[in-house]
C-alpha positions in Angstrom: 192.8 -88.0 244.6 189.1 -88.1 245.3 186.8 -85.9 243.4 183.2 -85.7 244.5 180.4 -86.2 242.0 177.1 -84.3 242.3 173.9 -85.4 240.6 170.3 -84.4 240.3 170.5 -81.1 238.6 168.5 -80.0 235.6 166.3 -77.4 234.1 163.1 -76.4 235.8 160.6 -73.5 235.7 160.3 -71.0 238.5 158.6 -72.7 241.5 159.9 -76.1 240.6 161.9 -78.5 242.7 165.1 -80.5 242.4 167.0 -82.8 244.7 170.8 -83.0 244.5 172.8 -85.9 245.8 176.5 -86.4 246.6 178.2 -89.6 247.7 181.1 -88.9 250.1 183.9 -91.2 251.1 183.2 -92.6 254.6 186.3 -91.2 256.3 185.3 -87.7 255.2 181.6 -88.1 255.7 182.0 -89.4 259.3 184.2 -86.6 260.5 183.1 -83.5 258.7 180.2 -81.2 258.3 179.1 -81.1 254.7 178.3 -78.1 252.5 176.6 -77.2 249.3 178.0 -74.4 247.2 177.0 -72.8 243.9 178.6 -70.7 241.2 176.5 -68.5 239.0 177.8 -67.2 235.6 180.4 -64.5 236.1 180.4 -65.0 239.9 182.7 -66.8 242.4 181.6 -69.9 244.1 179.5 -69.3 247.2 178.3 -71.3 250.2 174.6 -71.8 250.3 173.9 -74.6 252.8 175.6 -76.9 255.2 174.9 -79.7 257.6 177.0 -80.5 260.7 178.1 -83.9 261.8 175.3 -83.7 264.4 172.8 -83.1 261.7 172.2 -79.4 262.2 171.5 -77.5 259.0 172.4 -73.9 258.1 171.5 -71.8 255.2 172.4 -68.6 253.4 169.5 -66.1 253.7 168.3 -66.3 250.0 167.5 -70.0 250.3 166.1 -70.2 253.8 162.7 -71.7 253.9 163.1 -73.2 250.4 166.2 -75.5 250.6 166.7 -78.5 253.0 170.1 -80.0 253.5 170.3 -83.5 254.9 172.7 -86.4 255.3 172.2 -90.2 255.3 174.9 -92.1 257.3 173.8 -95.5 255.8 174.6 -94.3 252.3 177.4 -91.7 253.1 175.3 -89.3 251.0 174.5 -85.6 251.3 171.4 -84.2 249.8 170.0 -80.8 249.0 166.3 -80.6 248.4 165.6 -77.4 246.5 162.0 -76.2 246.5 160.3 -73.0 245.1 163.3 -72.5 242.8 163.9 -69.0 241.5 165.8 -67.8 238.5 168.5 -66.4 240.8 169.1 -70.0 242.0 170.6 -70.8 238.6 174.2 -72.0 238.7 176.5 -75.0 239.1 176.1 -76.7 242.4 178.9 -78.4 244.3 179.3 -80.4 247.5 182.3 -80.4 249.7 183.2 -80.3 253.4 182.0 -77.3 255.3 184.3 -75.5 255.6 185.7 -76.6 252.3 189.3 -77.0 253.4 190.0 -79.9 250.9 190.3 -78.3 247.5 190.9 -81.6 245.8 187.3 -82.7 246.5 185.8 -80.1 244.2 184.2 -82.0 241.3 182.4 -80.9 238.1 179.2 -79.9 239.9 175.6 -80.3 238.8 174.0 -77.6 236.7 170.7 -76.1 237.8 168.8 -73.8 235.5 165.7 -72.1 236.6 163.9 -70.4 233.7 160.6 -70.1 232.0 
């Protein structure tokens, strides 16, 4: 039914920054924690960051101190600010609920390439 659309990806050099955005339907945004996931080539999709309904953010160890997850209730939008990007951050990034119990929400993702 509803497929989320991520935006903001691109190609950057190591140490660069990108900000991903994801507009979420109000009924989902209001009642669910939101998460960011990524899938590297040849790997399965993995959770990297999330933010609860209360606004508390959580991160996978490799991105702690570099990524910041946030949510804007006025815009029903989730964000992932990515700083000090490393080559190992390369992959396709997706947003969904956290946990991602609604498979239908998976969209095309936004590609992030970190390379010199």
